[in-house]
N, CA and C atoms of all chains as a GROMACS GRO file, in nm:
protein
  624
    1MET      N    1   7.728  16.393   9.493
    1MET     CA    2   7.873  16.324   9.466
    1MET      C    3   7.884  16.351   9.301
    2ALA      N    4   8.021  16.380   9.281
    2ALA     CA    5   8.032  16.428   9.128
    2ALA      C    6   8.061  16.276   9.079
    3LYS      N    7   7.951  16.251   8.931
    3LYS     CA    8   8.000  16.098   8.896
    3LYS      C    9   8.101  16.105   8.833
    4ILE      N   10   8.151  15.988   8.849
    4ILE     CA   11   8.288  15.945   8.792
    4ILE      C   12   8.254  15.887   8.700
    5SER      N   13   8.288  15.863   8.521
    5SER     CA   14   8.281  15.794   8.448
    5SER      C   15   8.380  15.688   8.429
    6SER      N   16   8.349  15.590   8.345
    6SER     CA   17   8.469  15.489   8.357
    6SER      C   18   8.558  15.551   8.245
    7PRO      N   19   8.707  15.502   8.261
    7PRO     CA   20   8.780  15.569   8.165
    7PRO      C   21   8.791  15.547   8.015
    8THR      N   22   8.816  15.640   7.887
    8THR     CA   23   8.817  15.576   7.790
    8THR      C   24   8.966  15.504   7.789
    9GLU      N   25   8.960  15.414   7.635
    9GLU     CA   26   9.046  15.327   7.628
    9GLU      C   27   9.183  15.423   7.638
   10THR      N   28   9.201  15.546   7.592
   10THR     CA   29   9.326  15.582   7.565
   10THR      C   30   9.356  15.618   7.690
   11GLU      N   31   9.303  15.687   7.819
   11GLU     CA   32   9.334  15.710   7.975
   11GLU      C   33   9.338  15.557   8.037
   12TRP      N   34   9.298  15.465   7.990
   12TRP     CA   35   9.301  15.350   8.052
   12TRP      C   36   9.518  15.312   7.975
   13CYS      N   37   9.506  15.326   7.890
   13CYS     CA   38   9.655  15.318   7.852
   13CYS      C   39   9.746  15.388   7.906
   14ILE      N   40   9.700  15.526   7.911
   14ILE     CA   41   9.805  15.614   8.014
   14ILE      C   42   9.825  15.560   8.165
   15GLU      N   43   9.695  15.536   8.201
   15GLU     CA   44   9.688  15.500   8.334
   15GLU      C   45   9.795  15.351   8.367
   16SER      N   46   9.754  15.295   8.295
   16SER     CA   47   9.838  15.149   8.277
   16SER      C   48  10.009  15.149   8.260
   17LEU      N   49  10.046  15.223   8.113
   17LEU     CA   50  10.205  15.285   8.161
   17LEU      C   51  10.238  15.359   8.288
   18ILE      N   52  10.186  15.449   8.339
   18ILE     CA   53  10.226  15.491   8.438
   18ILE      C   54  10.222  15.355   8.566
   19ALA      N   55  10.107  15.317   8.558
   19ALA     CA   56  10.145  15.197   8.665
   19ALA      C   57  10.257  15.070   8.650
   20VAL      N   58  10.275  15.060   8.513
   20VAL     CA   59  10.378  14.930   8.468
   20VAL      C   60  10.504  15.041   8.563
   21PHE      N   61  10.548  15.172   8.489
   21PHE     CA   62  10.610  15.206   8.505
   21PHE      C   63  10.675  15.220   8.664
   22GLN      N   64  10.544  15.289   8.742
   22GLN     CA   65  10.582  15.263   8.908
   22GLN      C   66  10.618  15.135   8.956
   23LYS      N   67  10.547  15.063   8.870
   23LYS     CA   68  10.537  14.875   8.928
   23LYS      C   69  10.736  14.868   8.957
   24TYR      N   70  10.764  14.832   8.830
   24TYR     CA   71  10.928  14.849   8.823
   24TYR      C   72  11.017  14.951   8.881
   25ALA      N   73  10.977  15.052   8.886
   25ALA     CA   74  11.085  15.167   8.924
   25ALA      C   75  11.073  15.161   9.070
   26GLY      N   76  10.970  15.080   9.133
   26GLY     CA   77  10.950  15.098   9.263
   26GLY      C   78  11.017  14.965   9.322
   27LYS      N   79  11.079  14.897   9.270
   27LYS     CA   80  11.125  14.795   9.327
   27LYS      C   81  11.240  14.815   9.407
   28ASP      N   82  11.309  14.904   9.370
   28ASP     CA   83  11.460  14.942   9.506
   28ASP      C   84  11.424  15.050   9.601
   29GLY      N   85  11.283  15.114   9.601
   29GLY     CA   86  11.240  15.174   9.680
   29GLY      C   87  11.220  15.322   9.635
   30TYR      N   88  11.326  15.356   9.521
   30TYR     CA   89  11.278  15.513   9.491
   30TYR      C   90  11.176  15.484   9.339
   31ASN      N   91  11.141  15.519   9.371
   31ASN     CA   92  11.019  15.508   9.256
   31ASN      C   93  11.012  15.624   9.147
   32CYS      N   94  11.090  15.678   9.127
   32CYS     CA   95  11.063  15.770   9.004
   32CYS      C   96  11.167  15.781   8.916
   33SER      N   97  11.226  15.638   8.921
   33SER     CA   98  11.283  15.611   8.800
   33SER      C   99  11.356  15.476   8.795
   34LEU      N  100  11.392  15.395   8.718
   34LEU     CA  101  11.419  15.291   8.645
   34LEU      C  102  11.605  15.284   8.653
   35SER      N  103  11.604  15.154   8.722
   35SER     CA  104  11.800  15.171   8.756
   35SER      C  105  11.815  15.079   8.674
   36LYS      N  106  11.917  15.037   8.656
   36LYS     CA  107  11.980  14.923   8.524
   36LYS      C  108  11.891  14.805   8.548
   37THR      N  109  11.921  14.743   8.678
   37THR     CA  110  11.839  14.596   8.737
   37THR      C  111  11.695  14.627   8.743
   38GLU      N  112  11.616  14.715   8.769
   38GLU     CA  113  11.478  14.763   8.700
   38GLU      C  114  11.432  14.771   8.564
   39PHE      N  115  11.537  14.825   8.502
   39PHE     CA  116  11.489  14.795   8.347
   39PHE      C  117  11.485  14.668   8.268
   40LEU      N  118  11.595  14.606   8.345
   40LEU     CA  119  11.647  14.473   8.317
   40LEU      C  120  11.500  14.384   8.305
   41SER      N  121  11.493  14.411   8.439
   41SER     CA  122  11.359  14.337   8.433
   41SER      C  123  11.213  14.360   8.380
   42PHE      N  124  11.194  14.486   8.378
   42PHE     CA  125  11.083  14.538   8.302
   42PHE      C  126  11.082  14.498   8.112
   43MET      N  127  11.234  14.486   8.099
   43MET     CA  128  11.228  14.469   8.002
   43MET      C  129  11.216  14.276   7.963
   44ASN      N  130  11.273  14.199   8.019
   44ASN     CA  131  11.239  14.056   8.017
   44ASN      C  132  11.131  14.029   8.055
   45THR      N  133  11.046  14.081   8.133
   45THR     CA  134  10.931  14.071   8.156
   45THR      C  135  10.796  14.117   8.084
   46GLU      N  136  10.823  14.241   8.044
   46GLU     CA  137  10.698  14.332   7.940
   46GLU      C  138  10.720  14.313   7.798
   47LEU      N  139  10.856  14.303   7.781
   47LEU     CA  140  10.916  14.329   7.659
   47LEU      C  141  10.966  14.223   7.570
   48ALA      N  142  10.955  14.097   7.701
   48ALA     CA  143  11.061  14.007   7.643
   48ALA      C  144  11.028  13.916   7.488
   49ALA      N  145  10.912  13.936   7.405
   49ALA     CA  146  10.918  13.878   7.262
   49ALA      C  147  10.995  13.984   7.166
   50PHE      N  148  10.981  14.089   7.244
   50PHE     CA  149  11.053  14.195   7.159
   50PHE      C  150  11.202  14.214   7.142
   51THR      N  151  11.264  14.192   7.267
   51THR     CA  152  11.392  14.168   7.281
   51THR      C  153  11.477  14.008   7.223
   52LYS      N  154  11.370  13.943   7.243
   52LYS     CA  155  11.406  13.786   7.156
   52LYS      C  156  11.392  13.806   7.018
   53ASN      N  157  11.326  13.856   6.925
   53ASN     CA  158  11.290  13.867   6.849
   53ASN      C  159  11.365  13.981   6.742
   54HIS      N  160  11.439  14.046   6.789
   54HIS     CA  161  11.502  14.169   6.725
   54HIS      C  162  11.605  14.166   6.724
   55LYS      N  163  11.696  14.204   6.594
   55LYS     CA  164  11.845  14.226   6.626
   55LYS      C  165  11.888  14.336   6.694
   56ASP      N  166  11.872  14.380   6.793
   56ASP     CA  167  11.858  14.491   6.886
   56ASP      C  168  12.036  14.524   6.947
   57PRO      N  169  12.046  14.616   7.004
   57PRO     CA  170  12.178  14.606   7.056
   57PRO      C  171  12.141  14.564   7.164
   58SER      N  172  12.240  14.529   7.266
   58SER     CA  173  12.177  14.456   7.392
   58SER      C  174  12.095  14.535   7.480
   59VAL      N  175  12.022  14.500   7.573
   59VAL     CA  176  11.939  14.595   7.618
   59VAL      C  177  11.980  14.695   7.750
   60LEU      N  178  12.110  14.687   7.760
   60LEU     CA  179  12.188  14.774   7.846
   60LEU      C  180  12.213  14.894   7.745
   61ASP      N  181  12.263  14.872   7.614
   61ASP     CA  182  12.299  14.958   7.507
   61ASP      C  183  12.177  15.041   7.501
   62ARG      N  184  12.049  14.954   7.486
   62ARG     CA  185  11.937  15.001   7.444
   62ARG      C  186  11.912  15.149   7.542
   63MET      N  187  11.934  15.105   7.721
   63MET     CA  188  11.886  15.181   7.821
   63MET      C  189  11.968  15.296   7.798
   64LYS      N  190  12.130  15.295   7.776
   64LYS     CA  191  12.193  15.408   7.765
   64LYS      C  192  12.174  15.498   7.644
   65LYS      N  193  12.101  15.473   7.556
   65LYS     CA  194  12.012  15.519   7.408
   65LYS      C  195  11.923  15.641   7.492
   66LEU      N  196  11.842  15.589   7.572
   66LEU     CA  197  11.700  15.655   7.597
   66LEU      C  198  11.787  15.743   7.716
   67ASP      N  199  11.834  15.693   7.776
   67ASP     CA  200  11.902  15.794   7.898
   67ASP      C  201  11.982  15.911   7.880
   68VAL      N  202  11.891  16.007   7.849
   68VAL     CA  203  11.921  16.146   7.772
   68VAL      C  204  11.983  16.243   7.832
   69ASN      N  205  11.977  16.246   8.010
   69ASN     CA  206  12.064  16.316   8.055
   69ASN      C  207  12.158  16.232   8.169
   70SER      N  208  12.188  16.101   8.081
   70SER     CA  209  12.322  16.025   8.142
   70SER      C  210  12.322  16.029   8.244
   71ASP      N  211  12.180  15.969   8.363
   71ASP     CA  212  12.234  15.947   8.517
   71ASP      C  213  12.223  15.822   8.549
   72GLY      N  214  12.227  15.743   8.434
   72GLY     CA  215  12.222  15.601   8.437
   72GLY      C  216  12.120  15.542   8.529
   73GLN      N  217  11.999  15.613   8.516
   73GLN     CA  218  11.846  15.594   8.552
   73GLN      C  219  11.748  15.629   8.430
   74LEU      N  220  11.638  15.556   8.427
   74LEU     CA  221  11.540  15.622   8.317
   74LEU      C  222  11.409  15.668   8.419
   75ASP      N  223  11.377  15.768   8.360
   75ASP     CA  224  11.325  15.844   8.434
   75ASP      C  225  11.169  15.850   8.346
   76VAL      N  226  11.048  15.883   8.389
   76VAL     CA  227  10.924  15.862   8.328
   76VAL      C  228  10.931  15.890   8.175
   77PRO      N  229  10.973  16.063   8.145
   77PRO     CA  230  10.968  16.111   7.973
   77PRO      C  231  11.074  15.974   7.897
   78GLU      N  232  11.190  15.978   7.958
   78GLU     CA  233  11.279  15.867   7.902
   78GLU      C  234  11.217  15.711   7.870
   79PHE      N  235  11.159  15.655   7.964
   79PHE     CA  236  11.100  15.546   7.936
   79PHE      C  237  10.969  15.543   7.871
   80LEU      N  238  10.859  15.705   7.843
   80LEU     CA  239  10.781  15.712   7.767
   80LEU      C  240  10.854  15.724   7.607
   81ASN      N  241  10.978  15.740   7.575
   81ASN     CA  242  11.048  15.755   7.444
   81ASN      C  243  11.052  15.612   7.427
   82LEU      N  244  11.082  15.528   7.483
   82LEU     CA  245  11.106  15.377   7.445
   82LEU      C  246  10.947  15.311   7.405
   83ILE      N  247  10.847  15.365   7.501
   83ILE     CA  248  10.726  15.283   7.422
   83ILE      C  249  10.718  15.376   7.336
   84GLY      N  250  10.691  15.478   7.311
   84GLY     CA  251  10.662  15.542   7.172
   84GLY      C  252  10.768  15.482   7.080
   85GLY      N  253  10.865  15.481   7.078
   85GLY     CA  254  11.023  15.389   6.959
   85GLY      C  255  10.931  15.305   6.952
   86ILE      N  256  10.904  15.190   7.009
   86ILE     CA  257  10.811  15.058   6.993
   86ILE      C  258  10.690  15.091   6.901
   87ALA      N  259  10.584  15.167   6.951
   87ALA     CA  260  10.487  15.198   6.888
   87ALA      C  261  10.483  15.237   6.748
   88VAL      N  262  10.576  15.340   6.725
   88VAL     CA  263  10.595  15.390   6.590
   88VAL      C  264  10.640  15.271   6.507
   89ALA      N  265  10.740  15.163   6.550
   89ALA     CA  266  10.800  15.043   6.474
   89ALA      C  267  10.675  14.956   6.409
   90CYS      N  268  10.590  14.936   6.554
   90CYS     CA  269  10.503  14.869   6.520
   90CYS      C  270  10.391  14.907   6.426
   91HIS      N  271  10.361  15.045   6.416
   91HIS     CA  272  10.272  15.109   6.310
   91HIS      C  273  10.318  15.074   6.176
   92ASP      N  274  10.455  15.121   6.172
   92ASP     CA  275  10.508  15.126   6.048
   92ASP      C  276  10.516  14.972   5.994
   93SER      N  277  10.496  14.912   6.096
   93SER     CA  278  10.534  14.749   6.052
   93SER      C  279  10.394  14.665   6.023
   94PHE      N  280  10.312  14.776   6.068
   94PHE     CA  281  10.144  14.734   6.029
   94PHE      C  282  10.114  14.778   5.869
   95LEU      N  283  10.188  14.894   5.869
   95LEU     CA  284  10.174  14.942   5.730
   95LEU      C  285  10.215  14.901   5.590
   96LYS      N  286  10.353  14.815   5.625
   96LYS     CA  287  10.396  14.742   5.548
   96LYS      C  288  10.342  14.637   5.504
   97ALA      N  289  10.294  14.572   5.639
   97ALA     CA  290  10.212  14.413   5.622
   97ALA      C  291  10.029  14.440   5.581
   98VAL      N  292  10.008  14.556   5.589
   98VAL     CA  293   9.858  14.555   5.534
   98VAL      C  294   9.846  14.669   5.400
   99PRO      N  295   9.794  14.600   5.299
   99PRO     CA  296   9.798  14.728   5.207
   99PRO      C  297   9.739  14.904   5.250
  100SER      N  298   9.826  14.997   5.211
  100SER     CA  299   9.751  15.121   5.313
  100SER      C  300   9.636  15.182   5.201
  101GLN      N  301   9.549  15.221   5.285
  101GLN     CA  302   9.438  15.280   5.237
  101GLN      C  303   9.475  15.452   5.212
  102LYS      N  304   9.473  15.501   5.119
  102LYS     CA  305   9.547  15.614   5.097
  102LYS      C  306   9.383  15.711   5.008
  103TRP      N  307   9.333  15.821   5.083
  103TRP     CA  308   9.246  15.907   5.023
  103TRP      C  309   9.140  15.849   4.955
  104THR      N  310   9.070  15.711   5.004
  104THR     CA  311   9.005  15.628   4.961
  104THR      C  312   8.841  15.725   4.940
  105MET      N  313  10.228  12.406   6.548
  105MET     CA  314  10.227  12.557   6.532
  105MET      C  315  10.324  12.657   6.651
  106ALA      N  316  10.345  12.748   6.631
  106ALA     CA  317  10.388  12.804   6.767
  106ALA      C  318  10.284  12.872   6.837
  107LYS      N  319  10.349  12.843   6.985
  107LYS     CA  320  10.260  12.917   7.053
  107LYS      C  321  10.255  13.071   7.060
  108ILE      N  322  10.183  13.118   7.081
  108ILE     CA  323  10.131  13.249   7.082
  108ILE      C  324  10.095  13.303   7.240
  109SER      N  325  10.179  13.359   7.321
  109SER     CA  326  10.130  13.360   7.436
  109SER      C  327  10.044  13.521   7.476
  110SER      N  328  10.009  13.569   7.564
  110SER     CA  329   9.921  13.655   7.548
  110SER      C  330   9.948  13.774   7.578
  111PRO      N  331   9.944  13.896   7.547
  111PRO     CA  332  10.032  13.969   7.532
  111PRO      C  333  10.063  14.036   7.707
  112THR      N  334  10.160  14.100   7.719
  112THR     CA  335  10.203  14.174   7.831
  112THR      C  336  10.090  14.291   7.874
  113GLU      N  337  10.108  14.383   7.971
  113GLU     CA  338  10.051  14.500   7.993
  113GLU      C  339  10.069  14.619   7.911
  114THR      N  340  10.208  14.591   7.887
  114THR     CA  341  10.266  14.698   7.808
  114THR      C  342  10.275  14.649   7.663
  115GLU      N  343  10.256  14.548   7.618
  115GLU     CA  344  10.215  14.558   7.497
  115GLU      C  345  10.086  14.519   7.448
  116TRP      N  346  10.024  14.534   7.544
  116TRP     CA  347   9.823  14.547   7.552
  116TRP      C  348   9.818  14.703   7.500
  117CYS      N  349   9.882  14.798   7.570
  117CYS     CA  350   9.908  14.948   7.568
  117CYS      C  351   9.961  15.005   7.414
  118ILE      N  352  10.042  14.926   7.373
  118ILE     CA  353  10.131  14.963   7.306
  118ILE      C  354  10.022  14.971   7.158
  119GLU      N  355   9.916  14.810   7.134
  119GLU     CA  356   9.866  14.789   7.063
  119GLU      C  357   9.744  14.876   7.071
  120SER      N  358   9.684  14.870   7.192
  120SER     CA  359   9.557  14.974   7.188
  120SER      C  360   9.600  15.080   7.148
  121LEU      N  361   9.717  15.177   7.170
  121LEU     CA  362   9.728  15.310   7.106
  121LEU      C  363   9.736  15.315   6.988
  122ILE      N  364   9.815  15.198   6.891
  122ILE     CA  365   9.794  15.214   6.780
  122ILE      C  366   9.696  15.204   6.730
  123ALA      N  367   9.573  15.131   6.765
  123ALA     CA  368   9.453  15.099   6.724
  123ALA      C  369   9.369  15.234   6.770
  124VAL      N  370   9.379  15.296   6.857
  124VAL     CA  371   9.300  15.387   6.902
  124VAL      C  372   9.347  15.541   6.790
  125PHE      N  373   9.478  15.514   6.775
  125PHE     CA  374   9.518  15.609   6.652
  125PHE      C  375   9.453  15.537   6.518
  126GLN      N  376   9.446  15.452   6.487
  126GLN     CA  377   9.425  15.406   6.326
  126GLN      C  378   9.272  15.427   6.323
  127LYS      N  379   9.176  15.414   6.456
  127LYS     CA  380   9.047  15.442   6.442
  127LYS      C  381   9.003  15.569   6.396
  128TYR      N  382   9.085  15.698   6.447
  128TYR     CA  383   9.062  15.823   6.448
  128TYR      C  384   9.109  15.851   6.297
  129ALA      N  385   9.239  15.796   6.285
  129ALA     CA  386   9.302  15.872   6.151
  129ALA      C  387   9.221  15.802   6.046
  130GLY      N  388   9.159  15.695   6.016
  130GLY     CA  389   9.096  15.613   5.921
  130GLY      C  390   8.953  15.660   5.906
  131LYS      N  391   8.899  15.793   5.963
  131LYS     CA  392   8.777  15.831   5.950
  131LYS      C  393   8.734  15.895   5.804
  132ASP      N  394   8.865  15.937   5.764
  132ASP     CA  395   8.841  16.052   5.612
  132ASP      C  396   8.968  15.946   5.556
  133GLY      N  397   8.929  15.776   5.558
  133GLY     CA  398   8.981  15.707   5.473
  133GLY      C  399   9.161  15.721   5.431
  134TYR      N  400   9.248  15.781   5.530
  134TYR     CA  401   9.361  15.815   5.506
  134TYR      C  402   9.416  15.797   5.617
  135ASN      N  403   9.473  15.652   5.684
  135ASN     CA  404   9.504  15.607   5.786
  135ASN      C  405   9.621  15.636   5.869
  136CYS      N  406   9.704  15.765   5.774
  136CYS     CA  407   9.833  15.735   5.844
  136CYS      C  408   9.840  15.859   5.926
  137SER      N  409   9.745  15.962   5.957
  137SER     CA  410   9.736  16.059   6.024
  137SER      C  411   9.638  16.110   6.082
  138LEU      N  412   9.629  16.208   6.161
  138LEU     CA  413   9.498  16.289   6.198
  138LEU      C  414   9.485  16.418   6.125
  139SER      N  415   9.401  16.431   6.089
  139SER     CA  416   9.338  16.573   6.035
  139SER      C  417   9.286  16.651   6.152
  140LYS      N  418   9.249  16.768   6.126
  140LYS     CA  419   9.182  16.846   6.217
  140LYS      C  420   9.068  16.821   6.250
  141THR      N  421   8.993  16.748   6.190
  141THR     CA  422   8.864  16.721   6.233
  141THR      C  423   8.874  16.585   6.313
  142GLU      N  424   8.972  16.508   6.260
  142GLU     CA  425   8.962  16.389   6.334
  142GLU      C  426   9.088  16.393   6.493
  143PHE      N  427   9.164  16.486   6.461
  143PHE     CA  428   9.159  16.549   6.629
  143PHE      C  429   9.088  16.532   6.707
  144LEU      N  430   9.001  16.658   6.652
  144LEU     CA  431   8.938  16.724   6.755
  144LEU      C  432   8.822  16.587   6.787
  145SER      N  433   8.791  16.500   6.686
  145SER     CA  434   8.702  16.372   6.717
  145SER      C  435   8.757  16.309   6.866
  146PHE      N  436   8.876  16.278   6.810
  146PHE     CA  437   8.949  16.204   6.917
  146PHE      C  438   8.995  16.288   7.030
  147MET      N  439   8.986  16.409   7.050
  147MET     CA  440   9.000  16.444   7.148
  147MET      C  441   8.879  16.459   7.254
  148ASN      N  442   8.781  16.480   7.196
  148ASN     CA  443   8.645  16.486   7.263
  148ASN      C  444   8.580  16.373   7.288
  149THR      N  445   8.604  16.280   7.260
  149THR     CA  446   8.598  16.130   7.273
  149THR      C  447   8.707  16.062   7.367
  150GLU      N  448   8.835  16.065   7.361
  150GLU     CA  449   8.889  16.014   7.394
  150GLU      C  450   8.949  16.087   7.558
  151LEU      N  451   8.990  16.185   7.506
  151LEU     CA  452   9.040  16.297   7.601
  151LEU      C  453   8.948  16.415   7.673
  152ALA      N  454   8.830  16.372   7.680
  152ALA     CA  455   8.740  16.465   7.702
  152ALA      C  456   8.735  16.522   7.860
  153ALA      N  457   8.750  16.440   7.942
  153ALA     CA  458   8.796  16.480   8.102
  153ALA      C  459   8.911  16.573   8.075
  154PHE      N  460   9.032  16.484   8.008
  154PHE     CA  461   9.122  16.590   8.010
  154PHE      C  462   9.116  16.736   7.941
  155THR      N  463   9.072  16.786   7.835
  155THR     CA  464   9.039  16.870   7.764
  155THR      C  465   8.911  16.965   7.848
  156LYS      N  466   8.827  16.938   7.934
  156LYS     CA  467   8.754  17.026   7.991
  156LYS      C  468   8.778  17.044   8.106
  157ASN      N  469   8.900  16.995   8.209
  157ASN     CA  470   8.970  17.009   8.308
  157ASN      C  471   9.055  17.068   8.350
  158HIS      N  472   9.134  17.105   8.203
  158HIS     CA  473   9.262  17.176   8.247
  158HIS      C  474   9.230  17.330   8.147
  159LYS      N  475   9.308  17.417   8.212
  159LYS     CA  476   9.309  17.595   8.149
  159LYS      C  477   9.435  17.554   8.048
  160ASP      N  478   9.398  17.500   7.955
  160ASP     CA  479   9.488  17.508   7.849
  160ASP      C  480   9.458  17.581   7.727
  161PRO      N  481   9.569  17.568   7.616
  161PRO     CA  482   9.500  17.630   7.525
  161PRO      C  483   9.384  17.567   7.439
  162SER      N  484   9.313  17.622   7.343
  162SER     CA  485   9.243  17.563   7.288
  162SER      C  486   9.307  17.423   7.184
  163VAL      N  487   9.174  17.323   7.166
  163VAL     CA  488   9.241  17.179   7.097
  163VAL      C  489   9.318  17.200   7.002
  164LEU      N  490   9.288  17.288   6.918
  164LEU     CA  491   9.348  17.295   6.789
  164LEU      C  492   9.504  17.377   6.825
  165ASP      N  493   9.519  17.481   6.898
  165ASP     CA  494   9.602  17.572   6.913
  165ASP      C  495   9.730  17.397   6.993
  166ARG      N  496   9.669  17.318   7.067
  166ARG     CA  497   9.735  17.209   7.098
  166ARG      C  498   9.801  17.116   6.955
  167MET      N  499   9.710  17.101   6.889
  167MET     CA  500   9.766  17.013   6.780
  167MET      C  501   9.855  17.089   6.690
  168LYS      N  502   9.844  17.223   6.672
  168LYS     CA  503   9.945  17.335   6.582
  168LYS      C  504  10.086  17.299   6.687
  169LYS      N  505  10.102  17.290   6.840
  169LYS     CA  506  10.208  17.277   6.870
  169LYS      C  507  10.293  17.099   6.855
  170LEU      N  508  10.176  17.031   6.864
  170LEU     CA  509  10.233  16.897   6.854
  170LEU      C  510  10.272  16.855   6.708
  171ASP      N  511  10.218  16.951   6.603
  171ASP     CA  512  10.249  16.927   6.457
  171ASP      C  513  10.373  16.970   6.415
  172VAL      N  514  10.475  16.925   6.433
  172VAL     CA  515  10.654  16.943   6.434
  172VAL      C  516  10.629  16.987   6.298
  173ASN      N  517  10.597  16.912   6.171
  173ASN     CA  518  10.609  16.926   6.065
  173ASN      C  519  10.552  17.005   5.977
  174SER      N  520  10.449  17.070   6.076
  174SER     CA  521  10.344  17.184   6.032
  174SER      C  522  10.278  17.115   5.919
  175ASP      N  523  10.212  17.002   5.864
  175ASP     CA  524  10.144  16.974   5.753
  175ASP      C  525   9.982  17.030   5.783
  176GLY      N  526   9.988  17.008   5.900
  176GLY     CA  527   9.822  17.039   5.951
  176GLY      C  528   9.738  16.902   5.990
  177GLN      N  529   9.871  16.793   5.986
  177GLN     CA  530   9.837  16.647   6.006
  177GLN      C  531   9.874  16.591   6.131
  178LEU      N  532   9.874  16.499   6.221
  178LEU     CA  533   9.916  16.457   6.309
  178LEU      C  534   9.982  16.317   6.287
  179ASP      N  535  10.097  16.290   6.289
  179ASP     CA  536  10.150  16.144   6.231
  179ASP      C  537  10.196  16.080   6.373
  180VAL      N  538  10.172  15.957   6.358
  180VAL     CA  539  10.201  15.856   6.473
  180VAL      C  540  10.341  15.931   6.559
  181PRO      N  541  10.413  15.975   6.538
  181PRO     CA  542  10.519  16.009   6.631
  181PRO      C  543  10.462  16.112   6.712
  182GLU      N  544  10.353  16.241   6.590
  182GLU     CA  545  10.349  16.334   6.697
  182GLU      C  546  10.250  16.336   6.756
  183PHE      N  547  10.161  16.185   6.723
  183PHE     CA  548  10.001  16.168   6.836
  183PHE      C  549  10.091  16.117   6.956
  184LEU      N  550  10.197  16.000   6.941
  184LEU     CA  551  10.255  15.964   7.074
  184LEU      C  552  10.316  16.068   7.171
  185ASN      N  553  10.352  16.168   7.078
  185ASN     CA  554  10.461  16.301   7.175
  185ASN      C  555  10.293  16.359   7.270
  186LEU      N  556  10.186  16.357   7.204
  186LEU     CA  557  10.077  16.401   7.315
  186LEU      C  558  10.078  16.316   7.403
  187ILE      N  559  10.029  16.182   7.350
  187ILE     CA  560  10.023  16.067   7.511
  187ILE      C  561  10.116  16.093   7.579
  188GLY      N  562  10.242  16.109   7.543
  188GLY     CA  563  10.364  16.100   7.670
  188GLY      C  564  10.369  16.238   7.727
  189GLY      N  565  10.320  16.315   7.646
  189GLY     CA  566  10.280  16.473   7.796
  189GLY      C  567  10.215  16.434   7.852
  190ILE      N  568  10.074  16.384   7.824
  190ILE     CA  569  10.009  16.336   7.917
  190ILE      C  570  10.014  16.267   7.991
  191ALA      N  571  10.106  16.177   7.973
  191ALA     CA  572  10.122  16.047   8.073
  191ALA      C  573  10.235  16.138   8.192
  192VAL      N  574  10.349  16.235   8.135
  192VAL     CA  575  10.471  16.256   8.199
  192VAL      C  576  10.341  16.369   8.317
  193ALA      N  577  10.276  16.438   8.264
  193ALA     CA  578  10.214  16.522   8.370
  193ALA      C  579  10.121  16.463   8.464
  194CYS      N  580  10.059  16.325   8.445
  194CYS     CA  581   9.986  16.247   8.528
  194CYS      C  582  10.063  16.190   8.595
  195HIS      N  583  10.191  16.175   8.609
  195HIS     CA  584  10.258  16.081   8.676
  195HIS      C  585  10.320  16.214   8.769
  196ASP      N  586  10.356  16.316   8.720
  196ASP     CA  587  10.423  16.432   8.821
  196ASP      C  588  10.313  16.446   8.904
  197SER      N  589  10.162  16.454   8.848
  197SER     CA  590  10.036  16.494   8.983
  197SER      C  591  10.077  16.396   9.065
  198PHE      N  592  10.063  16.275   9.045
  198PHE     CA  593  10.048  16.167   9.129
  198PHE      C  594  10.171  16.166   9.190
  199LEU      N  595  10.303  16.226   9.171
  199LEU     CA  596  10.397  16.184   9.299
  199LEU      C  597  10.364  16.357   9.382
  200LYS      N  598  10.306  16.435   9.327
  200LYS     CA  599  10.309  16.539   9.436
  200LYS      C  600  10.159  16.494   9.547
  201ALA      N  601  10.074  16.413   9.480
  201ALA     CA  602   9.956  16.410   9.584
  201ALA      C  603   9.994  16.276   9.655
  202VAL      N  604  10.093  16.218   9.632
  202VAL     CA  605  10.112  16.086   9.718
  202VAL      C  606  10.249  16.124   9.806
  203PRO      N  607  10.272  16.123   9.917
  203PRO     CA  608  10.431  16.120   9.981
  203PRO      C  609  10.491  16.043   9.888
  204SER      N  610  10.628  16.092   9.857
  204SER     CA  611  10.732  16.020   9.802
  204SER      C  612  10.826  15.911   9.858
  205GLN      N  613  10.847  15.835   9.796
  205GLN     CA  614  10.897  15.704   9.875
  205GLN      C  615  11.070  15.757   9.840
  206LYS      N  616  11.151  15.770   9.901
  206LYS     CA  617  11.271  15.808   9.831
  206LYS      C  618  11.369  15.656   9.933
  207TRP      N  619  11.446  15.614   9.855
  207TRP     CA  620  11.529  15.532   9.902
  207TRP      C  621  11.518  15.500  10.038
  208THR      N  622  11.389  15.429  10.039
  208THR     CA  623  11.353  15.381  10.173
  208THR      C  624  11.473  15.242  10.214
   0.00000   0.00000   0.00000
């Protein structure tokens, strides 16, 4: 049998993000996209700290901006744009908070 | 003291992806972007299974495509485009492998 090694941290993150998407996307039976209700459920459960602490547009306004093809649903690439946007914002905050190491 | 709750799975993934980026980006002392050497180290360590199992262009060709601003480095948004692209491909493969649930 082929040896299966345990996933790396990056692989684990990719798997987990897909699993989280499918968990919420599957609530109404169609597991390829997040409906408005599913997106609200995801945001209020998985990113509650983020939605509470930021002076952001409302959660559904945010969904409208992410919904590039305007079908009223978020597919995987649209969902990952949200995750990527949050990660970039977190990284920027981190760099502002911690003295930057530049070409030491 | 304010109560700090443990991170959700999504928050944990976001934190981990930033930590992985910074781990590899910090190898040459400048922790805001991945140089070619750092990107190769990241790909060969964190995504070795992916680079070995796919008939992809070489790792550095892949970096060139991700490097939108052509500065020879990958910043956080460019890095996250790679992660997002892999996650979308994984999700698509999963949907092909598992019978789709449609409006059950």
